[in-house]
Every structure is written in structure tokens, then in C-alpha cells.
C-alpha positions, 0 to 999 in steps of 0.5 A, a space after each residue: 295490493 302490488 302486482 308483479 310479472 315474472 319470468 321464468 327459465 327452466 333449468 336442465 333439472 326443470 326440463 327433465 321431468 317437463 311432465 312433472 311442470 302440471 303439479 310443480 305450477 300447483 305447488 308454486 301458486 300453493 307457495 304463492 298463497 302461503 306468502 301472502 300471493 294472489 296468483 291470476 295465472 301462469 302461463 307458457 310461454 314460447 320465445 327467451 321465456 317459459 312462462 311468465 305469471 301474473 300475480 298480487 303480493 302485499 310487498 316486494 319482500 313478500 314477492 321476493 320469498 316467493 320468488 327465492 323458495 319457488 327457485 329454489 327448487 333447483 327447476 326454473 330461474 325466476 326475473 320478477 318485474 314489480 307493475 303498475 295499472 295505468 291507474 298506479 302510474 298516472 298516480 306517479 307521474 303526477 309527482 313528476 316536475 
């Protein structure tokens, strides 16, 4: 399955209930699974983004649906990127002229 990296920023609402973050992460992982995803890891980070997740989804549409479902709760804003393994990139590079 394709791999995706999602960057999260807490909204004002999300920061107000910072103690609820562990439960919200668990709920978000369940949401990902309900859309066919498999979360490989979630990390709370320092810097520009507050959380990072890495996971697999069967399609761009499934990954986008998951991100929209999570961000629609109002606690975070997301930026999702398709990630390629070195092997996948090698196949892409072979197609270049």
C-alpha cells in the first residue's frame, strides 16, 4: 500500500484540551483503520508541527478521507504527503528520459 506522512498542527481548540491528546490519537488511529489505513507510528514533535504520523492507505482518496475526518473534529489541521520508498523511487527514476 502507498505510504503517507501527515503533519499536524494543533488548533486553539486542540490545545485547550491537551490532556485529551492520547485519547484523540487512539480515536484517530481507529478512524484511519476504518478507511483502510494502517498507522505505523504517531509522534509528538517540537518545532513547526505538533505531531507527525506515518501510515499506509490503499489510495490517495482513502488517505484524504482520513485526514479530512480527523481535521473536521476541529483539534488539528493537517498536511499530508505521499511518501515513496527508495525502491519505489528507483522505479519512478527509471521512467525518466
